[in-house]
N, C-alpha and C positions, 0 to 999 in steps of 0.2 A: 721169309725164313727165319728160324725163330730163334728171339732173343736169348742173349744168352749171357750173363756175368761172370766173370770168373775171377777166382783167385790167383794168386801169383806163391810157386812153392821153385823154393830153391833146394837143390841138392846133389850130393858129392856121393855116387855109386862105385863098388870097386868089385874086384872079383881076384884081383893078384897081388903084385906088389905094392908094400906101400912104407910109410904114409907118406900122402899124398897131397895134394889141397885143389881146391876149386874155391879161388878169389874171384868176390864180388864187389862193384864199387857204381852206385847207383846212375854216376853219371862219368862227364871225361874226369875230373878229380877234383878234391873237394872243395866247393866254391862255387864253382865253374857254373855256366849257364849260356846254353847254346844259343849264341846272337842272331846265326846268319840266317837262320833255315826258312827256308821261301821267302827270301830278301829279297829286294830289285836287284839284278846282275847287269851291267853292261864289260862288253868285253872289246879289243880291240878286231880279232874277227872270229868267224867261225868256218869249221870244214864243210861242215854241209846243213840245211836245216834238221837233222839229226840231234845235233850236238850244238845246240844253244846252250848259254850263258846261264842259264836260270836252272839246268842238269846236274852241276853241280851243287846247288842248294836246297836240291828235293828231297835230301834223305836215303835217296834212293839206291842202295850199291852198284844197277845195274847200267844207272844212264851217268852222259858224263858233256863237258864241254869237252872240244877239242878245236883250236885254233886251225887256221890256214897252216897245209904242210912247208917246209923249208924256208920259214922266213923268222928273223927275229929284229925286232924285239917283237912280244906277244904280251898282253895283257891280260888280268881279268879283276873287275872292283866291284864290289858289292857293298849297299847301299844297307846302313841298320838301321834308319830314320833317323836318329837323334846320336849325339857324341855319349858315347860310352868308353867305360874303361875296359881295356882289350887286356890280358895276361895269357892268352895261349890259340895260339892257331895252328889248325891240323891239315894239311895236306895229305892228299893220297890219290896217288899217282898214277894215270894209266901207264902203259909201255911207252909212251913218249913224254916224256918226265924235261923238266928242267937242270943245267948242268951248273950253270947262272943265272940266280933270278935273288928280288928284292919281296921285301911283305915292307909297305908302305902304308902310312895312315895318313888321313885329312880331313878337316873340320866341313871344308866347300868345297872338295873333288876338284880342287886346284892345286893348290901348295902342297905337297906330299913331305911329311916328315917321318927316317928311316926308322924301322922297325926290330927288320934280320936283314941280311945277307948271306950270302955264301956263293963263291964259283966251284964246290966241290960236288955238286948235287949227287945222289945216285939210284935215286927212283925211288918207289914203293912207297915209303908213309915216311913223311917230314912231323913230328910235332917238337914245335915251337913254343918256348917262351917269348911273350912279348910283352914289355912293360910302357904303356903310352894309355893314349884314349884318343878317338877320333870315331867319325860318322863313319867315313870311306875308310874301306878296307882295300886294298891292292896290293894282287901278286902280279909279278914284273920281271916275265923271264928276258934276259939277253943272253944266253946263251943256249942252244939245244943241246939235250944229250941224246939225239938222237939222229938219224936223217929226217925225221918226219915234224912235224910242228907241237904241241905242248897241248897236252891234256889231263882234267880230272877228273876224278869219280867222285869225289867232293870236298869243299874248301869250306871249313867249320871253322868260326872265329869264337873263340871266348869269350868271355868276361860278365860285365854288371853293366846296366843300364841299357840305350838304345831301347827303339819303338818295339811297343806290345807286337808279339805273334797273336797270331790268329788261335793258338794251343791254350788253353787254362788248364794251368798244373795243378792236380786232386791230389798226389799223394808221391811221397820223394822219401828215400832214406839216403844218407850220403857217408853213413859208418863214420861218422867221425868221435865215437868214445876212445878212450883210452884202449891202449895197448891191452887184449885180452877179457876184454868187460862183453858180457852174452849182449845180443841183437838188442835192440828195445821190447819188450813184449808190450806196449802197445800198439805194434806194426805187426807184430811175427809170434808165433809162436809154435812148437817144436811137436813134429812127429816120433814117436819114440820106437823102440822094439825091432824082431825081426820078421823073416817069413812064419808062416806063408799069409799075414793080411797086407803084403805090398801086391802080390800077385806077378811080379816079376822074376822069383826064382833068384833073388838077391842075395851078396853069401855074405854082407854084413849087419851091424846088429845097428839102428840110431840110436845118436845119446841124447840127452841134455847138458850135457859136460861144454867147458870153455877149452877142453882138448879139444874135441870137433870143431865146434860153432865158436869164433869169437872174435871181436874184431884187431884188426893189426898198430891201432894206432896210428896210422895214416891214410884213413878216409877210407880202406878196404874190410870186409868182410872175408873172412877165412872159413872154409868149409874143410877139414881134412879128415882123412879115414887113415887109421892107424891099426898095426898088425898087436892085438894083447885080445886077452882074455878078461872078460868081468863079472860079477856074480850076476847070475839070472838072464846070462846069454844061450844057453842050453836049449832056443828054442829057434835055431834056423832050418832051413828046410834042407840041407845038408849033413843034419848031425848039428855038433856046440859049436857056435860064432865063434869065430877067433879076431874077426877083424873090425871096428867101431868107427862109424861115419857119422854124418849130420844133415839133417833135414827139416827144413824151415819152411813156413807158409803163413801165410795171412789170411788164412779162411777164418770167419768170424772178424777179423779187421778191418778187413777191404775188398771187397770186391767191385767190379767194374764190367758194363754190358762193352761198351765202344769206347776208342779211344786209342791212343801209342801206346805203348809200350817198350819202355827201354831200361839197356843194361849194359855195362861195358864189365866182360867176364872171363879171366883169366884160367885156362881148362889145363890138366893135365894130361899128357898124352900117354898114352901104354896100352901093349894087350890086358885084357879083363877092366879097360875102365870103362865108365860110364856117368859124367857126369851131366847135369841138367839142368836148365829150368823150363820151367812150365808153364803155360796158362792154362789150367782145371777149372772145368765148371764146377761155380762153388756148393750146388749138390752131391758133388761125387765125393 
């Protein structure tokens, strides 16, 4: 297989109603570090060998842990390797969710401190703010929300500390600048102009203005498409451009052949919208 080094491109492409925005956050939240990925896991039970506990921390959205069906309580514990400061736990439930559960913290896997509890869980995704420290994080389910057991696609623990993982961070951007700030010129460059240079029959004209690409002051980058006409926008493929948008890339700033590339992105929905986050060959 040919080794290919890629650059990252973020783009908000649009054909119809505007304004709309593509919002990018490099990690879960500003300052958060994912501590639980591929860490040791113990569980109270498994439904079958194909639903082991390690599958809840593997970063794969198509694998999951599942407990035996029809039994309370059940639990899953992740060992962070050393005491960490924990500020967030993200639970991605399969259909078999917990109606009542606790998130608990421990330094020794024996004495547990409360981190969060609820008796009104409704499944889907629970994004929990946690304040505490511990080496071990346990989800302890006390009441099932269905007739089945408990099942998680992912259990993610965020914070600082813990034992180092096998991954080495080589590049990141948390977009922590003040509202209205351009993305860092040491990491990003702008693609500007309109068709036909992009080859996608796009309707918008890319600019380097903060009105189209800027931080929001909350750890996000917003790429916004707007219905407007600016000088120099007469070269769109279908006539005079009347939509502006943004397209930025790490080309010439950062590229890497192998590894894991992660971004949390909130995209708009609607007819004619085409937001994108691409891995592109650096020679393209």
